[in-house]
N, C-alpha and C positions, 0 to 999 in steps of 0.2 A: 625445490631447494637445488641448491648448487653445492657441491662438496668435493673433498679428496679422500680416498681410502687411506685411512693411516695403517691401519694393517687387517689381515685377514689369516685365518688359521684355515688350512684345509681338513685337516683332522677333525677340529671341533665342529667346521663350516658357521663361523663365527668372524665378524670383523667390526671396526669401528671406521666413522666417516666423519670428518673435522670439517666445519663449513667456516666461512672468510670470518663470521663475528665470532669465533673461536667456540662454538656450541659443538658438542660430542653424539653422535648417533650411533647406538649399536646395530646391528643387524646380522640376520642368519641368512646362510647359502642359500635357503629358498626362496627369499625375495630378491634375490640377484635374477634379471632377466635376459642376458646376454648368455649366447654359446660359451665364451670364454670364462675362466675364472677372474674375480676380482684380483688386482694387483697392486701392491703401494704404489702411492704416487699417482693411482688413475683418477681422473676425475669422472665426477658421476651426477647424475641427475637421481632425486628421488625424492618420496612424498614423506615430510616427518609426521610422525605419530609419539606424540610425549618425548622421550628419548629413545625411540626407535625408528629405524628408516626402513620403509617399505616399498615395494614396486622402484628398484634399483635398476637404472641403463646407465652405461657409458655416454658421458656429455662430449660430443666431438666439438661442439662449439667451443666450449668452455678450455679445451686442449688448445685450439689454435691462439685463442686469446689471451692466454696465458703464460705462452712461451717465452724465453728470455731473447736477451738480444744476440746469443751466440747461436750460431749456426752448424748443423752437422757437417755440411761441404767442407766451410773452413776448418773446422778442425781435423777432419781428415785429410784435407791437403798439408797442415799444419805438422800433422804426426806424420806424414809419410817423407815430406822433404827437410824437415827439421825436427823429428821427433827425436831423434838422439840426443839432441842437445836442450829437450824440454819444452820447445816452443809452444806444441800443443798442450801441455800443463800448464805455462803462464798463459794461454788463449781463454783456456776454459775455467780459470779463475782460480787453479791448485797452485799457486807460488810455492809453496814448501815444497811440493815434489817437483816443480820445475827447477828449483836450485839443487835438488839432489843430485837431477838430471844433468844438470850444468857442471856441476861439482865432479861427476865420476863420468865423463863423457867420455875422457882419454882409456876408459876399459871397457870399451865396445859394449859394456851390456845394456846401458839405456838405449842402444841402436837396436839390439833385440828384442828387449821388451816393449820400444814403441811401434817394432813392425807387428808384433802380435797385438797390441791395444790399436793400430790402425785397421787390423782385419775387425777387431771388437767393434770399432765405430760403424765399418761399412755394415755387418749385420745387426746393428741395434736400430730398434722401432723409434722413430722420432719422439714418441712419448716417454719412452726410456730414456734419451739422451737428455730431454730438457728435465726429467727428475734428476738426474746427475748431474747435470749442470746447480741444479737448485743445491745439491748436498756440496758440491765443490765451493759454492760462494759464501756458505755457511762454515765449511769446515776445510781450510787450505789442504790438510794432510790424508782428507778423505780417499779412500779408494775408489776407482772407478768401476770396479766389476760389481 
């Protein structure tokens, strides 16, 4: 079964996975079969056992099929060339912050912040980028970090 990690606590070594049909499955860290830790928004493949997930693996195919129409290279280009005016924010779906950038561009502070965000776009993984895009589409004033 495929689902998405909603939360994972390293301290407790427990987490929750949600499937497309809305069902939630809890899991413990010992059922995670990958080298890295589970992260919020990560697509996984697991074996359901009552309300518990076992034998959890990162689902590479699910990540590719669930990506949004927004592309990381396009957001990066918008961020470096017109980021001070908030173009990258409008592109990502965060129209609230785009308006703030546009209204305060005369202060030059948005240009500095856009440069930092541009670096963040470059260093971010594709999976993390698409997770952030989904957040922006739901909340126009969400932070990208």
